[in-house]
VOVEXTOR-529514 format. One record per residue: residue in three letters; x, y, z of N, C-alpha, C in turn. Coordinates in pm, 1 decimal. Each point is the difference from the previous one (the first is absolute). Example, Ala and Ser with C-alpha at 12.3 -4.5 7.8 and 13.67 -1.06 7.14 Angstrom:
<recs>
  res      n_px      n_py      n_pz     ca_px     ca_py     ca_pz      c_px      c_py      c_pz
  ala    1319.0    -569.0     780.0     -89.0     119.0       0.0      90.0     120.0       0.0
  ser     -35.0     105.0     -72.0      82.0     119.0       6.0     -77.0     109.0      73.0
</recs>
This chain:
<recs>
  res      n_px      n_py      n_pz     ca_px     ca_py     ca_pz      c_px      c_py      c_pz
  unk    1284.4   -3222.2     963.7     -93.1      85.0      57.8    -112.2     -34.3    -111.6
  unk     -52.2     -58.7     102.9    -150.2     -32.9     -59.8     -69.7     115.3     -49.8
  unk    -120.4      17.0    -124.7     -77.4     110.1      38.8    -166.7     -19.2     -37.7
  unk     -64.3      19.4      26.8    -203.9     -42.2     -62.8     -33.1     103.4      44.8
  unk    -119.8      27.2    -115.6     -58.7     130.4     -25.0    -151.7     -11.7      59.1
  unk     -48.1      29.9     135.0    -116.2      42.6      36.7    -116.8     117.2     -48.1
  unk     -95.5     -53.0     -75.4     -45.0     123.4     -40.8      36.2      89.0    -104.1
  unk      93.2     -12.4     -22.3      37.1      57.1    -149.4      51.9     108.5      25.9
  unk       0.2      99.9     -20.5      -4.9     145.1      12.6      73.0      23.3     147.4
  unk     -88.4     -41.8      76.8     -23.8      78.7     176.3     100.9     -50.3      37.5
  unk       4.0    -109.8     -14.9      90.3     -76.6     136.1     111.5    -116.0     -30.2
  unk     126.6      29.3      -5.7      80.4    -117.7     -49.5      97.7     -88.6     177.1
  unk     -27.3    -105.1     -36.5     -14.5    -114.1      98.0     127.6     -78.2     -13.8
  unk      35.6     -43.2     128.5     194.9     -48.1     -15.5    -125.9    -138.5      11.2
  unk      65.8     -85.1     -73.8     -26.2    -170.0     -52.7      85.9     -72.1     108.7
  unk      33.5       8.6      77.0     110.3     -86.2      91.1      40.8      26.6     115.2
  unk     -94.1      43.8     117.4     -13.3      64.1      76.0     138.0     -80.6      76.9
  unk      67.7      77.7     104.7     155.8      23.1      21.4     -20.5     -18.2     176.6
  unk      29.7    -149.7      63.1     -21.7     -20.1     164.8      62.0      87.0      79.8
  unk     -66.8     169.3     -11.1      34.3      74.7      32.4     -38.3     -19.7     162.1
  unk      36.4     -35.3     111.2     -40.1      25.3     176.5     -59.1     156.9     -11.3
  unk     -78.8       3.0     108.5     -33.5     155.6      50.7      31.1      61.5      70.5
  unk      37.7     158.5     -55.5     106.2      67.3      77.2     -38.1      28.4     152.8
  unk      16.4      14.6     101.7     -34.0      61.2     113.0     -16.1     127.6      -5.0
  unk     -66.1      79.6      -0.6     -75.9     185.8     -16.3      16.0      13.2     143.5
  unk      68.9      98.1      50.7     -45.6      75.9     134.4    -120.0      99.6     -33.0
  unk     -94.4      43.4     103.6     -53.6      51.4       8.3      61.2     189.2     -24.5
  unk     -36.5      93.2     -10.4       9.7     109.1      10.8      -1.6      80.0     111.4
  unk      67.8      79.4      81.5     -40.8       2.1     118.0    -153.3      99.6      18.1
  unk     -40.2      45.3     103.2    -133.9      79.3      34.1     -20.9     120.6     -78.0
  unk     122.5      34.8      -9.5     -22.5     193.0     -55.8      43.7     -54.1    -178.0
  unk      77.7     -94.3     -15.4     -43.6      57.8    -170.3    -116.7     -77.0      20.4
  unk     -42.9    -145.6       6.1     -92.2     -49.9     -36.0    -130.2     106.5      18.9
  unk     -37.6     116.3      99.9     -59.6      87.3      -4.2     -34.4      90.2    -135.6
  unk     160.3      42.1      15.0      -4.0     127.7    -169.5     -27.5    -114.8    -141.2
  unk      47.5    -126.1       8.8     -83.3     -30.2    -102.8     -92.6     -67.7     -47.2
  unk     -59.6     -20.4     123.7    -165.5     -14.8      -2.4     -74.5     128.1     -14.9
  unk      59.8     143.4      38.5     -14.8     109.1       0.1    -129.5      35.2    -102.9
  unk    -103.3      43.0     -35.6     -29.5      78.4    -122.5    -122.9    -137.6     -77.5
  unk      19.2     -99.6      51.9     -65.9    -111.8     -90.1    -124.5      39.8      37.8
  unk    -119.6     -77.8    -102.2    -133.9      14.1     -14.4    -140.9     -83.2      89.0
  unk       3.8      88.2      28.9     -64.6     -62.6     134.9    -192.3     -10.6     -97.5
  unk     -48.0    -105.0      13.3    -113.9     -66.8     -61.6    -113.0     -90.3      61.4
  unk    -114.9      83.9      -2.0     -82.1     -51.4     154.5     -25.0    -170.2     -98.7
  unk      30.1     -30.8    -118.7     -52.6    -132.6     -33.3    -126.4     -21.3     -35.3
  unk     -82.2     -94.8     -61.6    -141.9     -40.4     -11.5       8.7     -84.8     -80.1
  unk    -156.8       9.7     -94.1      14.2    -112.4    -122.2     -50.7      67.7    -138.1
  unk      90.1     -67.6     -81.0      18.7      92.2    -107.5       5.8    -156.9    -157.6
  unk     -80.2      28.4    -111.7     -13.9     -54.0    -111.0     203.7     -36.6     -24.6
  unk      19.9    -115.8      33.1     164.1     -84.6     -80.0     -27.5     -19.8    -123.8
  unk      50.1      74.2     -66.1      15.8    -138.9    -167.8     -55.9     129.6     -97.0
  unk     -26.7    -110.7     -97.5     -65.3     102.0    -138.0     -13.0     -98.9     -38.5
  unk    -103.0      65.8    -123.0     -45.8    -143.5    -125.8       8.0      66.9    -109.6
  unk     140.8     136.0      -0.6      23.4      81.3     -96.3      53.5    -142.8    -154.8
  unk    -118.3      71.9    -135.6     105.3     -79.3     -86.1     109.3       5.6     -45.0
  unk      71.7      97.0      88.9     144.3     -73.4     -40.3     122.1     -40.1     112.4
  unk    -166.5     -30.4      93.7      74.9    -124.7     101.7      68.9    -100.1     -86.9
  unk     113.1     -82.1     103.8     105.6    -110.3     -54.4     -79.3    -121.2      99.5
  unk    -100.7     -45.4     -71.5     -51.5     -94.6      65.4      85.2     -87.8      85.2
  unk     143.2     -80.5     -75.5      69.2     -50.5      46.8      95.3      22.3     156.2
  unk     -39.6     143.1      32.3      52.5       7.9      81.3     -70.3      18.5     103.4
  unk    -138.7     -40.0      26.1     -92.9      26.9      81.1     -56.5      94.5      45.0
  unk     -11.1     169.1     -87.8     -22.3      97.4      70.2    -178.3      13.9      41.1
  unk     -61.0     -62.1     -67.9    -129.9     -59.9      38.2     -61.0    -105.8     107.0
  unk     -93.2     -13.6       0.0    -131.2      79.8     -20.2      40.0      92.2      86.8
  unk    -106.2     119.4      21.8     -26.5      95.7      90.2     -49.6      16.1     110.2
  unk      10.8     -12.0     117.9     -52.8     -80.2     101.7      41.9     100.8     148.0
  unk    -110.6      43.2      89.0      51.0      40.1     110.7     109.9     -76.1      52.8
  unk      86.0     136.6     129.1      71.6     -49.9      12.4      49.0     121.0     193.2
  unk      -9.4     -86.2      62.0      37.9      51.5     180.2     133.4       3.0      55.1
  unk      41.4     158.8     -22.6     133.1       7.1      82.5      42.2      85.9      98.0
  unk      81.8     -13.3     105.0     -90.9      42.7     168.3     140.0     143.5     -22.4
  unk     -34.5      87.4      77.8      76.4     158.0     -17.3     173.5     -45.8       2.7
  unk      52.2     107.0     -78.0     150.5     -47.9     -44.3      42.2     115.3      11.7
  unk     167.8       0.1     -71.0      79.6     139.2     -14.8      73.3     -56.1    -125.4
  unk      16.2      67.5     -67.2      74.0     -28.5    -124.6      71.0     100.0     -65.1
  unk     185.6     -32.7     -30.1      50.0     140.2     -39.0     -75.8      37.9    -134.3
  unk      48.5     198.5     -27.8     -33.5      14.1     -52.3      45.8     -50.0    -140.4
  unk     130.3      -1.5       9.4      47.3     -32.3    -146.6     110.2    -102.5      21.2
  unk      38.2     -87.0    -104.2      70.4    -100.8      22.2     135.3      -4.4      76.4
  unk      34.5     -57.0      23.4     140.8     -31.5      74.7     118.2      74.6     -99.0
  unk      54.3     154.9      29.7     126.0      29.0     -64.3     134.4     -36.3       5.2
  unk      74.2      40.3     -68.3     154.3     -56.5     -22.9      18.0      37.5     142.5
  unk      15.5     153.7      37.6      11.1      33.1     149.1       3.4     -58.7      78.3
  unk    -143.4     -56.2       0.1     -13.1     -87.5     154.0      11.8    -140.0     -32.1
  unk      25.7     -59.4    -112.0      61.1    -117.7     -15.9     123.2      18.3      44.6
  unk      85.2     102.5     -45.3     163.7       7.4      46.3       0.0      -6.9     107.6
  unk     -58.1     101.1     133.8     -11.8       4.6     102.7     -33.9    -130.3      81.0
  unk     -53.5     -91.3     -63.4     -39.0    -126.5      54.4     146.3     -91.7     -27.7
  unk      33.5     -28.3    -112.7     151.5     -86.8     -17.9     101.3      52.5      68.6
  unk      48.9     125.3      -7.1      98.2      94.6     113.5     -40.9     -61.8     157.5
  unk    -188.8     -33.6      14.4      55.0     -16.6     147.7     -39.6    -148.0      55.7
  unk      26.1     -24.4     -88.9     -30.2    -211.6      11.7     113.4     -38.0     -97.1
  unk      57.4      51.4    -110.0     100.4     -73.2     -61.2     -65.0     -85.3     -71.0
  unk    -135.3     -22.1     -71.9    -101.7    -101.6     -40.3     107.2      -6.6    -163.3
  unk      -8.4    -101.3     -62.9      27.2     -37.4     -90.1    -142.6     -55.3    -138.2
  unk      -1.5      67.6     -13.1    -123.4     -89.2     -80.0      36.9    -108.3    -101.6
  unk    -134.8     -16.4      -4.7      37.8    -170.0    -138.7      37.3     109.7     -83.0
  unk     -16.7      98.0    -138.2      66.5      18.2     -60.9     165.8     -26.9      -9.7
  unk      49.3      51.0     121.6     157.1       2.3      -2.8      42.6     -98.5      82.0
  unk     -86.2    -166.4      56.0      18.7    -103.6      53.8      19.9     -55.6    -196.2
  unk     -55.2      -6.5     -29.2     -35.9     -97.9    -168.9     133.7     123.7    -103.7
  unk       7.6      96.1      56.6      93.3      49.4     -77.9     -44.1      90.7    -148.0
  unk    -148.6     -37.2     -22.5     -35.8      54.4    -115.0    -204.6      72.2      51.9
  unk     -20.2      55.3    -102.5    -168.6      66.0     -34.4       3.4      -6.3     -84.1
  unk    -152.8      35.4     -69.0     -37.9     -34.7    -109.4       3.6     168.8     -55.8
  unk      41.2      76.9    -109.3      31.0      91.1      -4.5    -124.8      41.1    -143.3
  unk     -56.7     123.0     -46.0     -77.0      64.5    -128.6     140.2      -4.6     -81.3
  unk     -12.1     -50.2    -151.0      68.7     -44.4     -82.4      42.2     134.8     -38.8
  unk    -114.2     103.0     -32.0      61.4     158.1     -24.3      78.9      46.5      82.5
  unk      38.0      16.4     127.2      52.7      25.1     127.1     168.5     -81.0       6.2
  unk      42.1     -78.6    -112.2      95.2    -132.8      34.0     117.6     104.3    -133.0
  unk      79.3      54.5      11.2     108.3      38.0     -98.7       3.8     -91.0     -76.6
  unk     -25.3       4.8    -121.1      68.0    -112.3    -178.3     138.6    -132.9      95.8
  unk      74.5     102.2      41.5     112.7     -73.7      39.2      -9.5    -132.5      90.4
  unk     -95.3      47.2     105.1     -11.7    -130.5      93.5    -113.4     -82.4     -49.7
  unk     -85.6      98.9    -110.6     -96.9    -102.9     -13.2      79.9    -143.2    -115.0
  unk     121.6      21.0     -38.1      73.1    -114.3     -96.9      46.2     -99.4     123.6
  unk      63.8      66.0     112.7       3.9    -134.6     115.9     -93.3     -53.2      50.6
  unk    -142.9     -23.7      -9.5    -118.6     -65.5      19.1      -6.9    -108.5     -78.2
  unk     -20.9    -108.5      31.6     -31.5     -70.0     -81.2     -87.2     -92.6      20.2
  unk     -74.1       8.2     129.7    -117.7     -69.6      26.6    -109.6     113.2      23.9
  unk    -121.1      23.3     -88.5    -147.9     102.3      60.3     -77.4    -111.5     -55.0
  unk    -161.0      40.7      92.1     -95.3     -34.5      -4.5     -83.1     -52.1    -167.2
  unk     -13.2     -83.6     -60.4     -25.4     -10.0    -124.1    -144.8      59.9     -11.1
  unk    -111.4      22.4      93.7    -149.7      59.2     -50.3      42.7     151.6      78.6
  unk      75.9       5.4      62.8      -2.8     227.1     -22.0     188.8      -3.4      -1.0
  unk      48.5      18.9    -132.7     177.9     -11.5       2.6      30.5     179.3      30.5
  unk    -105.4      44.9      73.8      45.3     150.2      10.3      53.1      -2.8     172.2
  unk     -59.6     -79.2      54.8      53.8     -65.2     148.8     155.7     -40.2     -20.0
  unk      77.8      60.6      30.8     162.5     -41.4      19.6      29.7      -2.6     103.5
  unk      51.1    -173.0      15.0      97.4     -46.3     164.1     112.2      73.4      48.7
  unk      38.4     126.3      47.9      89.7      99.3       9.7      62.4      -3.7     107.4
  unk     139.9     -52.1     -44.1      82.7     -62.3     147.8      36.0     158.7      58.3
  unk      44.0      37.6     122.0     -44.3     113.6      97.3     -67.6      44.7       3.7
  unk    -152.3     -19.8     -46.6     -75.0      63.9      33.1     -69.3      -8.1      88.0
  unk     -43.0     138.1     131.7     -82.1     -21.8      91.6     -37.3     102.8      20.1
  unk     -67.6      21.7     130.5     -61.6     201.0      11.4      45.6      81.8     -16.4
  unk     136.2      -3.8      55.9     100.8      59.1       2.4      62.9      42.0    -146.9
  unk      24.4     -54.2     -70.9      56.2     -27.4    -126.0    -145.1     -63.7     -68.1
  unk     -90.5      78.7     -46.1     -77.1     -47.1     -71.8     -62.4     -33.0    -115.9
  unk     127.0      33.1     -96.1      72.8     -26.2    -135.9      94.3    -127.2     -18.6
  unk      41.0     -10.5     109.3     143.2     -32.4      27.4      98.7      50.7       6.7
  unk     131.6     -44.1      10.3     149.1      75.2     -28.2     -22.6     125.4     -36.4
  unk      25.2     156.2      60.3      15.4      81.6     -61.9    -102.2      99.6      42.7
  unk    -116.6     -75.5      39.2    -162.1      82.2     -19.5       6.7      33.2     176.6
  unk     -97.1      89.6      12.3      38.5      33.3     166.2    -177.2      84.0      15.5
  unk      19.0      12.0     146.0    -181.0      43.1       2.6      64.0     112.8     123.1
  unk      89.6      81.2     -75.8      52.3     146.0      85.5     -76.6     104.2     -21.9
  unk     -81.3     -56.5    -131.3     -93.0     156.8     -40.1    -152.7     -61.5       3.2
  unk     -57.8    -124.7     129.2     -62.9     -45.7     -57.5     -61.8     -25.6     169.6
  unk      20.7      92.1      88.4     -40.8     -47.3     141.3    -161.6       2.9      -6.1
  unk     -35.6      72.6      19.5    -185.2     -16.6     -31.9     -33.9     -98.1     -44.8
  unk      54.1     -38.4    -126.4     -62.5    -128.3     -96.0     -68.6    -106.2      60.8
  unk     -32.3    -124.2      20.5     -33.1     -97.3      47.9      97.1     -97.0     -19.3
  unk      84.9     -54.5     117.7      28.9    -140.7      13.6      23.2    -147.8    -128.0
  unk      87.4     -11.6     -93.9     -79.6     -89.8     -74.7     157.3    -119.8       7.9
  unk     -70.4     -65.9     -13.8      75.5    -125.4     -14.2      22.0     -38.9     167.8
  unk    -165.9      10.1       5.2       5.6     -50.9     125.6     -99.8    -143.3      16.9
  unk      42.8    -116.4       4.6     -92.7    -150.9       8.6     -90.5      24.8     113.2
  unk     -83.5     -56.7      27.2     -74.3     -63.1      99.2      41.5     -53.7     174.0
  unk      88.0     -30.0     -38.2      94.5     -48.3     111.7      83.3     108.5      64.5
  unk      70.2     106.9     -69.0      37.7     128.3      45.6     -87.2      95.5       2.7
  unk    -118.6     -26.8     -50.4    -124.0     143.3      39.3       1.4      -7.5     175.8
  unk     -50.2    -197.1     -17.1     -47.0     -56.1     142.1     133.4      62.8     145.2
  unk     145.4     -10.0     -80.4     104.3      14.0     113.4      10.6     144.0      48.5
  unk     -72.9     127.1     -93.1       1.3     119.3      -8.8    -135.5      28.3     118.9
  unk    -110.4     -92.4      -6.7    -103.3      18.9      73.9      45.5     -38.3     131.3
  unk      55.1    -111.7      37.5      23.7     -48.1     130.9     129.1      80.5      73.0
  unk      15.5      76.1    -102.2     119.8     127.6      87.7     -90.8     126.4      20.7
  unk    -105.9      67.9     -71.2     -36.3     100.6      12.3    -122.9      -6.6      66.6
  unk     -26.4    -159.7      65.2    -156.4       7.0      75.8     -90.9      28.0     -76.8
  unk      15.8     -54.3    -118.0    -169.7      14.7     -86.7     -34.3    -148.1     -69.7
  unk     -49.1       2.6     -91.2     -28.9    -101.4    -137.5     -63.2     -33.4    -129.1
  unk      23.7     -86.8     -33.4     -86.2      48.0    -135.6    -156.1      28.8      27.7
  unk     -43.1      60.9    -132.7    -148.0      24.7      11.7     -44.9    -147.6     -54.3
  unk    -115.7     -92.0      41.0     -59.1     -76.6     -86.0     -56.0      32.2     -89.7
  unk     -25.5     -77.5    -118.6     -21.1     -15.2     -68.9     -93.0     159.7     -28.4
  unk    -134.2     -56.4      88.7    -133.9      51.1      48.4      57.1     152.6      16.5
  unk      52.5      -4.4      92.3      38.2     169.4      66.9      35.3      58.0    -113.3
  unk      85.4     -57.5     -52.2      47.1      44.0    -137.6     -55.9      71.2    -100.7
  unk    -138.5     -25.0     -56.5     -63.5      12.8     -73.5     -55.1      51.8      70.9
  unk     -70.2      21.5     120.4    -132.6      76.3      76.0      88.0     141.2      -8.2
  unk     125.5      50.6      57.5      74.4     166.6      -4.8      42.2     -16.8    -153.9
  unk       5.1     -33.7     -74.0      76.9     -27.0    -142.0    -158.1     104.3     -92.4
  unk    -122.7     -82.8      46.4     -70.0     101.4     -62.8     -42.6     123.5      41.2
  unk     -11.3      62.1     110.5      29.3     128.4      74.8    -162.8      16.3      13.4
  unk     -56.0    -100.8      41.3    -152.0       4.2      63.4     -85.6      23.7    -143.5
  unk      25.6     -10.4    -150.5     -57.4     -17.6    -104.3     -39.6    -158.3     -15.0
  unk    -166.5      12.7     -46.1     -41.1    -107.3      15.4     -34.2     -66.9    -164.2
  unk     145.6     -90.9      -1.6      10.7     -70.3    -119.3      33.4     142.7    -113.2
  unk      48.9      46.7     -47.5      84.5      17.3     -48.2     127.6     -53.4     -33.7
  unk     -14.3       4.9    -145.4     125.8     -29.7     -50.1     185.0       7.3      31.2
  unk     -28.3     162.8      17.5     158.6      20.6      24.6     -32.4      90.4     194.1
  unk      87.5      29.9      32.6     -14.3      25.9     155.6     -23.7     170.9     -13.9
  unk     -68.9      58.0    -118.7     -42.3     172.8     -24.2    -126.0     -26.2     -56.0
  unk     -78.3    -109.3     -60.6     -69.7     -27.3    -123.1      18.6     -62.8     -91.3
  unk     -86.6     -35.9     -51.9     -13.1     -59.4    -141.3      70.6      19.8     -94.2
  unk      43.8     142.1     -47.9      99.0      80.9    -119.7     165.2     -27.2      59.3
  unk      48.1     -43.2     -70.9     151.6     -12.4       3.5      72.4     134.5     -29.9
  unk     -38.0      85.9     -55.9      64.5     109.0       5.7    -116.4     171.8       8.8
  unk     -62.0     -15.3     127.7     -87.9      67.4       2.8      74.2     193.9     -76.4
  unk    -136.2      26.6     -86.8      38.9     131.7     -66.0     137.2      -2.7     -31.2
  unk      52.3     -93.1     -59.6     116.6     -47.1     -33.8     138.8      25.3      66.2
  unk      -9.5     -45.2     121.8      88.3      40.1      87.4      30.7    -154.2      93.3
  unk     153.4      -6.2     -28.1      29.4    -137.3      41.4     -20.3     -41.1     162.0
  unk     -24.9     -71.3      26.2     -18.0     -12.0     175.2      64.0    -143.1      22.9
  unk      96.7    -114.0     -89.6      74.8     -73.3      96.0     153.4     -20.8    -144.8
  unk      48.6     -81.2      58.2     161.0     -18.7     -67.1      -5.3    -155.2     -77.2
  unk     -99.8      23.9    -104.8      29.5    -114.5     -75.2      35.6     -29.9    -166.5
  unk      -3.4     -79.3     -79.1      88.8      28.7    -113.4    -119.0      52.2    -123.9
  unk      58.5     104.1     -55.2     -57.6      48.1    -137.8     121.8     -40.6     -92.5
  unk     -24.3     -12.2    -106.5      48.1     -36.6    -106.6      -1.7    -172.8     -62.2
  unk     120.1       7.9     -67.3     -38.7    -165.5     -39.3      85.2    -101.3      87.6
  unk     -52.6    -116.2      32.7      27.8     -30.0     136.4      50.5    -135.6    -118.0
  unk     111.5     -74.7      66.0     105.1      85.1      50.2     132.2      39.1     -26.9
  unk      -0.7      98.0    -144.9      99.1      62.3      -4.7     -17.7     138.1      -0.1
  unk    -105.2      78.3      14.3      16.6     143.6      33.2     -85.8      79.9      73.6
  unk      83.6      14.1     136.1    -140.3      49.7      66.6      54.5     168.9      -5.7
  unk    -159.9      88.5     -41.4      74.1     146.9      15.8      45.9     102.5      60.7
  unk    -123.3     -66.3     132.1      24.4      50.6      99.1     -39.1      86.0      24.2
  unk    -153.3      -6.3     -61.4     -94.0     137.6     -42.3     -38.3      55.1     188.5
  unk      25.5    -106.6      52.1     -62.7      47.8     172.7      91.3      20.4      82.2
  unk     153.9      75.7     -61.6      95.0      51.0      80.9     127.5     -96.3       2.6
  unk     -59.5    -162.4     -41.3     100.7     -89.3     100.7      -4.8    -158.1     -45.5
  unk     126.9     -49.2     -81.0      -9.8    -125.7     -63.3      72.6     -80.6      80.4
  unk      75.5     -13.4     105.3     -19.7     -55.9     107.3     -72.3      53.2     164.9
  unk      73.2     -75.2      78.6    -108.1      80.8     113.8     -24.9     154.5      45.9
  unk     -58.6      -4.0      43.1     -62.3     187.2      89.4      68.8     -20.5     121.1
  unk       5.6     115.9      87.2     -36.2      16.3     103.2     -95.6       7.4      51.6
  unk     -19.9     -90.7     145.0    -101.6     -50.1      51.0    -153.2     109.2       7.6
  unk      16.2      95.0      37.0     -63.9      95.4     -62.9     -65.2      80.7    -132.4
  unk     104.7     -79.1     -74.3     -88.0     144.2    -117.6    -137.2       4.8     -82.0
  unk     -49.8     -74.3      42.6    -142.1      10.5     -50.4    -111.8      77.4      96.7
  unk     -94.4     -19.4      35.5     -95.9      67.7     102.6     -33.3    -105.3      21.2
  unk     -26.5      23.8     186.4     -34.7    -126.9      29.7    -147.9      -5.8     -29.1
  unk     -74.4    -159.0      74.1    -142.2     -24.6     -34.5     -84.5      46.9     124.4
  unk    -125.3     -62.3       3.4     -65.1     106.9      61.4      26.6     -81.7     178.0
  unk      94.2     -72.5      40.5      -4.6     -32.2     120.2     165.9      96.0      91.2
  unk      49.0      19.8    -122.3     150.9      49.3     -47.7     143.5     -86.3     -24.8
  unk     -36.3     -88.6     -53.1     111.5    -132.0     -69.5      45.4      54.1     -63.5
  unk     129.9      32.4     -61.2      83.5      13.4     -91.0     -22.4    -148.9    -124.6
  unk       9.7      76.1    -121.0       0.0    -109.5     -86.9      -6.0    -137.4      12.9
  unk    -151.2     -48.9      60.3     -59.3    -144.4     -31.0     -16.9     -51.9    -134.5
  unk      34.0      46.0    -130.0       3.5      -4.7     -92.9     114.9      25.6    -112.0
  unk      76.4     -93.1     -51.7     145.6      50.0     -38.6     131.0      16.2      78.7
  unk      52.9      -2.2     -42.2     124.9      86.3      57.4     132.9    -165.1      85.4
  unk     -73.6     -81.2      20.6      42.2    -115.8      11.8     -72.9    -107.8     126.1
  unk      16.4    -116.4     -68.2     -43.2     -98.0      90.8     -28.1      27.6     172.1
  unk    -117.1     -40.3      69.4      51.2     -11.7     121.2     -64.1    -118.2      77.2
  unk      95.9     -72.1      54.8     -53.2     -92.9      57.8     -70.6     -14.5      97.1
  unk    -102.6    -131.8      24.3     -76.8      -0.5     109.5      23.2    -137.2      99.8
  unk     -48.6     -17.6     106.8      45.1    -110.5      77.8     -76.8    -123.1     -65.7
  unk    -126.1      12.7     -67.6     -41.1    -150.6      -6.7      86.0     -86.8    -100.4
  unk      -1.4    -127.8      -9.8     -16.5    -152.6    -115.2     -63.1      97.5    -119.1
  unk       4.1      -6.8    -110.6     -38.0       6.4    -132.0     -65.4    -155.6     -44.6
  unk    -168.5      81.1       2.8     -97.9    -161.2     -57.2     -45.2       0.7    -100.4
  unk       3.9      -4.3    -140.5     -30.2      16.2    -131.3      71.6    -155.4     -72.6
  unk     -27.3     -54.1    -100.7     -47.8     -96.0     -66.9     172.0      14.8     -29.5
  unk      62.6    -103.8      25.2     146.7       6.0    -104.4     109.1      55.6      73.2
  unk      -8.9      64.3     168.6      43.3      85.8      58.7      94.4     -94.6      73.2
  unk     146.2      47.5     -24.5     117.8     -71.8      63.3     -46.1       6.7     201.2
  unk      19.1    -137.0      18.3      34.0     -55.6     146.1      21.6     132.7      84.2
  unk     124.5      53.7     -30.1      25.2     117.2     132.1      19.5     119.7     -75.0
  unk    -145.3      33.4     -76.3     -15.3     134.8     -54.1     -61.5      52.1      93.0
  unk      45.9     146.5       5.3     -81.4      88.8      99.5     -70.4     130.8    -110.7
  unk     -81.0      37.2      58.6     -88.4     158.4     -40.2      54.3     112.6     -23.3
  unk     -19.0      52.0    -105.8      94.1     123.2     -29.3    -152.1      51.1     -50.1
  unk      47.9     160.5      38.1    -142.1      57.8     -75.4      17.3     158.2     -54.1
  unk     -79.4      43.9     -88.4      43.7     183.4     -54.4      64.7     -13.2    -119.6
  unk      55.9     -68.8     -38.7      35.0     -18.5    -119.4     207.4     109.3       1.7
  unk       6.9      -7.9     -83.5     146.2      98.9     -53.4       1.7      71.0    -108.1
  unk     132.1       7.0     -29.5      15.6     155.5    -130.8      22.7     -60.5    -128.3
  unk      10.0    -130.5      25.1      -7.9    -110.7    -134.3    -155.6     -52.5     -30.0
  unk     -98.0      67.7      69.9    -107.7     -62.6     -44.9     -63.6      50.0    -107.3
  unk     -45.9     -22.5    -117.8     -39.0      30.2     -81.3    -160.5     -35.9     -47.9
  unk    -100.1      71.7     -88.8    -116.5     -79.9       8.3      -1.9     -71.9    -152.1
  unk      96.8     -40.6     -83.5      12.4     -61.7     -57.7      65.3    -109.1      36.6
  unk      21.1     -37.7     103.5     117.5    -141.2      60.9     -28.9      -2.2     105.4
  unk     -13.8      98.5     144.3     -43.9     -31.7     121.6     -24.4      90.1      48.2
  unk    -197.5      23.5      31.5     -64.9     126.8      29.2      15.1       9.2     147.3
  unk      67.4     -95.4      95.0     -25.6     -42.2      75.5      41.0     124.7     146.2
  unk      -4.7     111.5     -68.5      17.8     140.2      74.6    -146.3       8.3      68.3
  unk    -111.8     -54.7     -36.6    -157.3      24.4      32.5      25.3     -92.3     117.8
  unk     -41.3      97.7      67.2     -28.5     -14.7     172.2     -26.0    -114.9      37.4
  unk    -100.7     -67.1     -38.3     -40.9    -183.3       2.3     104.9     -77.2     -19.2
  unk      82.2      26.9     -67.6     104.9     -78.9     -66.8     110.9     -95.3      65.5
  unk      30.7     -64.5     -26.4      81.9    -148.5     127.7     126.7     -37.1    -134.0
  unk     114.3     -29.6      71.4      72.6     -84.0     -11.3      88.6     -81.0     101.2
  unk     123.3     -78.1     -36.8      52.3     -82.5     114.2     125.8      24.3     -87.3
  unk      90.4     -74.8     128.6     150.0     -33.7      13.0      27.2     -71.1     122.0
  unk     126.4     -55.7     -66.6      45.6     -86.2     145.2      73.6      24.3      96.5
  unk       1.5     -43.1     125.6      48.8      97.8      88.7     164.4      18.0     -21.4
  unk      69.7     -46.5     -69.1     124.2      82.4       7.6      20.4      32.4    -119.7
  unk     -43.3      44.0     -70.3      -9.5      78.5    -151.9      10.6     163.0      28.0
  unk      49.2      22.1     -93.0      54.3     187.8     -41.1     -40.5      41.3    -149.8
  unk     -63.8     109.8      12.9      73.3      65.2    -149.2     -22.2     123.3      43.5
  unk      31.4     115.6    -137.1      -1.0     152.8      32.5    -112.9      38.6     -27.4
  unk    -104.3     -87.0      21.6    -120.9      76.9     -20.9    -112.4     -19.4     198.0
  unk      93.1     -63.1      48.3     -74.3      -9.2     158.7      36.2      76.6     118.4
  unk     -61.3     -28.7      57.0      -3.2      61.4      96.9    -102.5      -3.8     175.4
  unk     -12.7      64.4      71.9    -134.6     -49.3     105.0     -19.5     121.8      41.4
  unk    -169.1      10.2      83.1       0.4     173.0     115.0     -47.8    -104.2     141.9
  unk      18.7      41.7     110.0     -10.0    -139.8     116.6    -126.3      66.1      70.2
  unk     -59.5     -68.5     116.9    -116.1      13.6      21.4       5.1     -52.0     126.1
  unk    -101.6      43.1     117.8      27.3     -29.2     143.4    -147.7     -24.0      44.6
  unk     -61.9     -89.8      99.7    -126.6      15.7      91.4      10.1     110.8      71.6
</recs>
């Protein structure tokens, strides 16, 4: 089991990709596709200011400079793909995720029982809070004995970029480009720090699921959650998209371009429940990171788009 860490707390990456061949995925029938795409938000497209010159930006991530970007009209899902919908995909296709084929995935250390932690002999040296747990995958997000039975409307996690592409092929959708994602995530606001404005907790109210407390030892859960939250747990942005800040990182279609990026790295946007201002403030709407196509962890999911 080879592990490495990309962007520290944000994403844990597999060190040695396996020679997995792409799985053929049958398309869902037209009735199912129509049902899956019902409720997607139609956006007219247009020009917006992408990126940021925020002093809190991470220069190595390539967040700036601010530049005008034009996107075409599109449809995008209001939420990330939930466990309920991902389960329907797996049931219909028999698809096996990368985490299942490897036999393990990364789980945040506070969710791993001490008895299991004692059996783990490898962990990323730069971020020991990421533990490679045997048997962890989308349906067993904390490993053997865990379940998504009480989380049908939470985002599906332990989903690799490859897995997300397979879901898109089945559902007749696609991953959004990075520019489309940011355009939609901003909800019509111009250069705001967050999808709802410039203040993290307006009038003292939490608007996203991120880390509170002392990272990585103690999460107070002041926003109501210490792990994933239901996909509609917080109010939507001006375009009707839910949780484009925090909760889970979301895959985009693009290859990641930034200094020292992995050659097989793909863009992830939005931050996750592990983001904290003392260590990783990537819950800002312009923030970005990446991971390799076959990597998976308990804080990465996706939402879909369509032309």
